[in-house]
C-alpha positions as CSV (number, residue, x, y, z in Angstrom):
1,X,-1.3,-18.1,-4.1
2,X,-1.2,-14.2,-4.6
3,X,-1.5,-11.8,-7.2
4,X,2.1,-10.3,-8.0
5,X,1.1,-6.8,-6.5
6,X,-0.4,-8.5,-3.2
7,X,2.1,-10.7,-1.9
8,X,2.1,-9.6,1.9
9,X,5.5,-8.4,3.3
10,X,7.2,-11.2,5.3
11,X,5.1,-14.0,4.0
12,X,6.5,-17.4,4.7
13,X,8.0,-19.5,1.9
14,X,7.1,-21.5,-0.4
15,X,4.4,-19.7,-1.8
16,X,2.8,-19.0,-5.5
17,X,2.4,-15.4,-7.0
18,X,0.8,-14.9,-10.3
19,X,0.2,-12.2,-12.9
20,X,-1.4,-11.8,-16.5
21,X,1.3,-11.1,-19.0
22,X,-1.0,-10.6,-21.9
23,X,-3.4,-12.2,-24.2
24,X,-5.0,-12.1,-27.7
25,X,-8.6,-12.5,-29.0
26,X,-8.7,-14.5,-32.0
27,X,-11.1,-13.3,-35.1
28,X,-12.3,-15.4,-38.1
29,X,-11.8,-14.1,-41.5
30,X,-15.6,-13.0,-41.5
31,X,-14.8,-10.6,-38.4
32,X,-16.5,-12.7,-36.0
33,X,-14.6,-13.3,-32.5
34,X,-13.5,-16.7,-31.7
35,X,-11.6,-17.8,-28.5
36,X,-9.6,-15.7,-26.1
37,X,-6.1,-16.6,-25.2
38,X,-4.6,-15.3,-22.0
39,X,-1.1,-15.6,-20.8
40,X,-0.4,-16.2,-17.4
41,X,3.0,-16.4,-15.4
42,X,3.1,-18.3,-12.3
43,X,6.1,-17.7,-10.0
44,X,7.3,-20.4,-7.4
45,X,9.0,-18.9,-4.4
46,X,11.1,-20.7,-2.0
47,X,14.2,-20.6,0.2
48,X,16.0,-23.2,-1.7
49,X,16.4,-24.4,-5.5
50,X,15.0,-27.9,-4.8
51,X,11.7,-26.6,-3.2
52,X,11.2,-24.3,-5.9
53,X,11.5,-26.9,-8.6
54,X,9.5,-29.2,-6.6
55,X,6.5,-26.4,-6.3
56,X,7.0,-25.9,-10.0
57,X,6.6,-29.6,-10.7
58,X,3.2,-29.5,-8.8
59,X,1.9,-26.6,-10.5
60,X,2.8,-28.1,-14.0
61,X,1.3,-31.4,-13.1
62,X,-1.8,-29.5,-12.1
63,X,-2.4,-26.9,-14.9
64,X,-0.3,-28.4,-18.0
65,X,-3.0,-29.8,-20.5
66,X,-6.0,-28.9,-18.0
67,X,-9.3,-28.2,-19.4
68,X,-12.9,-27.4,-18.1
69,X,-15.7,-26.5,-20.0
70,X,-17.9,-26.1,-16.6
71,X,-16.0,-23.1,-15.6
72,X,-17.0,-19.5,-16.3
73,X,-15.4,-18.9,-18.9
74,X,-15.2,-22.5,-19.9
75,X,-11.5,-23.4,-20.3
76,X,-10.7,-25.1,-23.7
77,X,-6.9,-25.8,-22.6
78,X,-4.1,-24.8,-20.6
79,X,-0.7,-25.4,-21.9
80,X,2.9,-24.7,-20.4
81,X,4.6,-22.4,-23.0
82,X,8.0,-22.0,-21.2
83,X,9.7,-22.4,-17.8
84,X,12.9,-20.7,-16.4
85,X,14.6,-19.6,-13.3
86,X,14.5,-16.0,-12.6
87,X,16.7,-13.7,-10.5
88,X,15.0,-12.4,-7.2
89,X,14.0,-8.9,-7.6
90,X,14.3,-6.5,-4.7
91,X,10.9,-5.2,-5.8
92,X,9.2,-8.3,-5.3
93,X,10.0,-7.9,-1.6
94,X,12.1,-11.0,-1.4
95,X,15.3,-11.2,0.3
96,X,18.5,-12.9,-1.2
97,X,19.0,-16.4,-1.1
98,X,15.2,-16.7,-2.3
99,X,14.9,-18.9,-5.3
100,X,12.1,-18.3,-8.1
101,X,11.0,-20.4,-10.6
102,X,8.5,-19.0,-13.3
103,X,6.1,-20.9,-15.6
104,X,4.3,-19.1,-18.5
105,X,0.9,-20.7,-19.5
106,X,-1.4,-20.1,-22.3
107,X,-5.0,-20.5,-21.4
108,X,-7.7,-20.6,-24.3
109,X,-11.1,-19.7,-23.1
110,X,-14.5,-18.7,-24.6
């Protein structure tokens, strides 16, 4: 798995890349802060569509509904918000014929 801006040139597929799409910090009415929600996109890159779907299935099975209060920060939950096929971007350094499946997760943590 690579940060989106550090995928090595010529990396062998399949592989995963990720980036932080955004996030929010919840605030109570009395102005105290509550949990933070971070939105992460994970892209599944492969040479064919079937492999990109299989990779996405593995990511979804591992992360959807995941929680781990022993981590720093503690993870309250990780929920799959959306999933889509995306066109290959020349900026991503990938050639035509590459398949990309994108999963967007919402992660609630302290």
